N, C-alpha and C positions, 0 to 999 in steps of 0.2 A: 504494500500500500504506500503510495507516495505521500509526502508530507502534506500536499494540498488535499488529497483524499482523506487523510487522517484528520486534518483540521476540520473539514466539512462534516465528517462523521461525528467528531467530538461536539461541534457546535450544534448539530441537529439533535444530539442526545441530551445535552444540557440546555434547557430552555430557560431564558431569563425573562422575568416579569418586571416591568418598569412601573414606577409610580405614575398612575394615570391622572389626567385632569378630571376630577370628579364633578366639575361644574363651573361654568361661567369664567373660564380662562384663568383659574387660580394657578399660581406658579409654584406653590410648595405645600407640603402637609407634614404634620408631625405623626410619627408612629407611636400610637398610644399603647398597643398591646399586640404581641404575637400569640396566635393560637396554635402554632406548630413550632417544631424545632428540627434541626438537621437529623435526618434518618426517619422522620415520620412519613407515612404514606398519605398522599393527597389525591383527591379526585377532581375532575373538571367541575367547576362551580362551587367547590368547597371554600368557605371563608377562612382565610389564613391570617388576616390581621385587621386591626381597627386603626384608622388614621383620623386625625382631626385637622380639618382645614380651617380657614378663617371664618367659615360659616357653619360647619356642622361636623359631627362625628360620623364616619362612614366605614362600613365593613367592606373589605375587598376580597372577592373570590378569585381563585387561581384558575386560569383557563387551560390547565394541563392535568393529565394523569401522570403519576410517578411518585418519586421519593424526594423529599426536600434535600437538596445538595448543600445549600448555604443560605444563611440569612446575612445580608450585607450590612444591616444597621441594627443598633440596639434600640430598645424601647426608649422613648423620650427624645429621639433624634429627629430634627427637622430636615426633610429631604426635598430637593427640587423635583418638580414634575419631569418625567423622562429619565430619571435615574433608576438603574436596576436595584431592586430591593431584595429579591429572592431568586434563587436558581433551583430548578427542578430537574432531576435525572429522569427522563421519560422512558428509559430502557434499563431499569435496574438489574434485570436478569442477564445483562450482557457482561456482568463482572464488574470489578472495581473500576472507578473512573480514573483514568490516567491523566497525566498532565497534557494539556493541549500542546500540539506542536508549535514551533516558532511561527507566530502570526505574520512575521515579515515575509516568510516563504510562501504564504498563500493568502494574500489580502483579498483576492477575489472571492474565495470560498467564504471568508468571514462576512463579506457583504451579502452573500446569498443566504446566510443564516437568518437574517432579519427580513420579514415580509415587507413588501412595498406598501406605502400608504400607512394609515394609522393602525395601531395594533388592535386586534379583535378582543379587547378586554371587555369584561361584563359590566364594568362600572365606568362611565365616562367614555372618552374617546382615545385615551392614551396620548402619547406625545406626537404631535404633528411632525412629519419628516422635515417640513420646511424650517423647523426650529433649529436644525443643525446643518442644513445644506448651505453652501456658500455660493455666491454669485461668481461668475467667471471674472477674473481680474485682468486688467490690461497691464502688460509688463511696464515697469517703471525704470527709468535710467538709474543705475547705481544700486539697484536692489537685487541681491543674488537670487537666481532662479530656484535654488534648493530651499529657500526660506518658506516657500508655499506649503509643502507637506508638513513642515515643523509647526507653523502657525495654525494650520488647519487641525492638526492633531491636538494642539493645546486648547483651541476653542472647543473642539468636541469634548475634551475632558471637562472643561469648565461647564459645559451644558449638560454634563451627566452621562455622556456616552463614551464607550471605549472606542479608540481610534486605531486604525491599522498602524502598525509600527512602520516608520519611514525606512527607506533604503539605507543601507549601511554607509552613509556618506557623512564625513566629519562635518559637524555643525559649528560654525563660528558665530558666537554671540557678539555683536558689535559692542564696543565700549560705550558707556554713557557719554553724551555730548558734554563738552566743557561748559557750554552756556546754552540757554533755551534757544537762542537764535540759530544754533548749529544743528537743530533737529531737522532731519531730512523727512519730508512728508511721505507717507506710504499710502498707497491707494486702498490697501486691504482694510477690512473691518478691524478696529482695535480689539484686543483681547480683554475680556472682562466677564465676570460671572453675571447671570441674570439680575440678581439683586443690586449689583453695582450699576448695571445699565439703567435700572429703574430709578435709582438714586440720582444718577446723572440727568435723566429725563425730568425728574421732579425739580431739580435745581436749575434746569435750563442750561446744562453744560454739554457741549459737544465733545464726545469722548475722543474724537480725532485730535483735539487740541490739548488733551491731557498728557502730561509726561508720565509714563508708567514707571513704577519702582518695584513692582512685584516680580517674582521669579519668571524668567522667560519673557519679560515684557508685558506682564499682565497688569492691567489697571486695577488698583485697589480702591477701597472706600476712602482711605486717607488721601489718595491722589485726587479723587473727585472733590473732597472737602477743600483740599489745598487750592484747586483750580477755582472753587467758588468763593474763596476768601478774598477780601478786598486787596487789590494790588498795592504793594508797598515797595519802597525803594530797597533794593537788595544788591549785594555784591554781584559782579558780572558772572562769577563762577563759584558759587558757594560749595564748600566741600561736602556738607551734609545738610541740605535745607530742611528746616523743621516744618512739619505740617501745621498749618494754621486752621483751627477748627472754629467755624462761625459761632458767635455767642449763643445763637438759637439752639444749637445742639451740644453745647458744652455740658459735660457730665455734672450731675448734681453732687455737690460737695457733701461729704459725710460729717455729721455733727458728733455722733457717738456710734462709730462703726460696730462696736461690740454689741449694741442693742438695736441694730438695724438689720433688716432682711431685704435682700434684692432678689426679685423674681423676674426672669426674662419676659418681656412683652411679646406675646405670640397668641396664635389661635383667635378665639372669639374676642378676647380683650383687645388685641391689636387691631382687628377688623372694626370693632366698635369705635375705638379711639380715632382711627383714620376716617371713618364715616362721619362721626360727629364733628370733627374739625373741618372736614370738607363741607359739610352742610352748613355749619355755623358761619363760615366765612365765605360762602358762595351765595346761599339764598338769604335775602333780607327777611328776617323773622319779625312777625308781629304776633303778640299774644294778647288775647282778650279773655275776660273772666265774667262769669255770671253765677250768682247764687240762686238756687231754685228749690222750691218745696216739692219733694218727690214722694210725699205720703201716699198719693193714689197709686203711684208706680209700685211702691212696696206692697200695697194691698193686692195689686194685680199679680205680683210675683207669687204670693201665697195662694191665690186662686189657681194660677197656672200649674202649680205643683200638684194640684188635685185633678188636673185635666188628664183623661185617659190617653189623649193623643200625645202627651208629653211624658207618659209613664216611662220611668227608667232613664230619663234625660236630666241633665243638671240644669235647673232653672234658677237663675240668680239675677240680681240687678244688672250685671254686666251684659246679659243677653238682651235686655230691653234697651239699655243704652246703645248697644250695637245696632239694634233695629231702628231706634230713633235717629241715629247718625245716618243710616242708609236712607231712611225716608227723607230726611232733610237734604241729603245730597241729590235725591231724585227731584226735589223741588228746586234745587239750584245746581243743575248738572255742570255748569261752567266751572265749578270749583274742582271738579275731578279732572285735573289736567297735569301736564308736566312741561318743564322748560327745557327745550333743546338748544343749548348754547351753541353747539357746533354749526347747526343749520339755521340758527336764529328763527326758530319756530316755536309755537305753543302747540302741544299735542293734546287735543281734547279726547278723552277716553269714554267710550260708551259702555264700559263695564267697570265695576268696583271690586278691586281685590283688597279686602279689609284686613290690615295687619293687626295683630294682637301682641303687644309687648309682653314677654314672659321672662321672669327671673328664673334662671336655672343654675345648677352647680357650675356650669361652664361659663356663665355670664349671661348677659342680656341677649335674647334671641327674639326676632320679630317675624315669625311665620305668618302667612296670610291665607285667608279663605278666598279662594278663587270664585269670581262671579257672585260675591256675597249678596249683591243687591237683587239677584234673581231668585233667592232662596226663600222658602217659607220659614216660619218661626221654628217648627220642629227640625227642619234641615239645618238651620243656622245653629240651633242648640247642639245638634249632633256633631257638626264640624267644629264648633267652638270647643266642645269637650275633648274631642280627639286631638285637636291642635295643641291645646295646653298640655294634655297628658304626654303626648309625644315629645314636646319640647322639654318637659321636665325630666323625661327619661334619657334625654340627650340623643334622640333618634331622628331629629328633624333633618330632612334632606335639604340640600341647597336649592332644589327646585321649589320647595315649599316657602322659601324665604325670598324668592325673586318675583318681580312683577307687581309689587305692592303699589297701591295708589294713595291710600290714606291709612292712618293707624290710630288705635286706641291704646292708651297706657293707663292702667288702673292703679294709681298711686294710693288710692283709698284703702287698699288691703293692708297697708302699712300704718294706717292711722293718720295719714297726711291729708291736710285739707285741700291742697292743690299744688301746682308747680308750673314751670314754664318749659314745656317739653321742646326738644330739638327735633326738627323734621328728619325723617329718613331720607337720604339722598334720592332724588328722583320723584319724591312724593310732594303733594301740595298742601297737606294739612295733617295735624295730629291732635287728637282730643285727649286731654288728661281728665280723669274722673277722680274726684276727691272722696274722702270718707263721708259716709252717710250717718249723720248724728241727729239725735233728738235735740231740738233747739226751740227756744221761745220764738213764735212766729205769729204775725198778725194774720188771722184767718177769719173772714166774714166779720170783720170789725172787732174781733176779740183776740187777745194774746193767748195762744195755745201751744202746747208742745207738738212740734211737727218734725217729720223726717226731712232734713235739709242737707244738700250737698253743694259743692262749688265745682263748676266745670271751667276748664281752661282750654282755649283753642289757639294753637300756633299755626300760622299759615305763611306761605311764600308770597311776599308782597309784590313780587313781579307778576304773579298770576292772579292774585286775589286782592281786590281793593278793600279798603276798610268797610265800605258799605256792604259788600257781598259777604265778607267774613262775619260781620255783625249779624246779618240776616241768617246765615247758616247757624251760628251759635244760638241765636234767639229761637230759631225753630226747634233745635234739639231740646232746649230748655222747656219750650212750650209743650212738646210731646211728652216729656217726662213729668211735667206738672199735670197734664190731662192726657193720659195714655190712650184714651179713646181716639185721639187724633191719628194713632197708628192706622185706624180704619178709615177715617174721613180723609186723611191726607195720603194714605198709602195706596 
């Protein structure tokens, strides 16, 4: 058997499973738990691990039959999409797995081992081949021809793929230029990991202008920060330039390190932080408040609990608040919209996907009920119960948290009167429901104890004027004050 044939056989026997994109273009995920170990037998479709993305915890099935050959990462490791996380021996009866022959001798066979197009994983779509393919480059004067396979291999490794070993040609790494002015521009794409590329994009830095200091000419995060720092007078050829970190990202100084704990920002907390910052500093928020007597609504809740059509369903004030919100939106459909900054358009939506903010052990999740405005009260109660239960179990899928148009956050369950909620990015309004309390209230000319709550509505002032926002909030309050309006207005 030739080296090339042996390499192909080895590659076909050992199948590698890569971290898939489990939803909406996410770039990384943390391995929460492995359900298998090397030597375990696995079947096609068997769940082998649980990973946490920025939006949800997802179980990943393996698309092969065989025996686990290797687990490439420990639990708690964050892995880029497209990186091999587990290898499976699909022919364990063929004897012990030997070392793969020299890949440099058979690069073509290695390429044949990977199917063309996206992998046929059972969750998501896998890594798109375009993420690691390189465009053809025009030859540049002064750039050695053999540098191409070297840089291509490096970038493939940075993107989480194994690259064919280059031909046995001595590689000469050019010395660092004496001064920035001496840098020779190179037409090829700068070498950098995906998170570094995202950082450069966020800071508005062209990676082609950044002087790399990492091994093999790789651009590091510090290089990007240095390029983003304000230009200062510096020596023509500093021996070891220090990286200037912008004040906005300067590390927080410790006051008493022995009594402080540092936890990496990742997963749901990282996604929530990014979304809230993006929303708060993109959409101009306006928040309005109203205090309302909901005594009749509380009586209706008790009556509905005895209704046979709602038997076995969870009936609570939040259900009627949700229905009131949906009826009010039906009366003012122009509030159900989104701002498209790229196209400079307002997108009006003829459906309402109602988000429900849920506090979970993993952090704040906001799954939504699709087409909530078209559902009956029993249907709404069913989906509301399932949505909250799934979120608290940590089983909410990314799809369940996408496409929301408006949201309700029930801060009243914590005994809080109200708040000023921040919009979910891409949504037009969010309603905060405060605690329902017995309070003295003037009713029919007399002061009586009544069930009272405070509602707070935040909305995107680019989409919703003060008059429209006020009418929406007033209608929600009017329905909760006299819930028969669910029939007359619905």
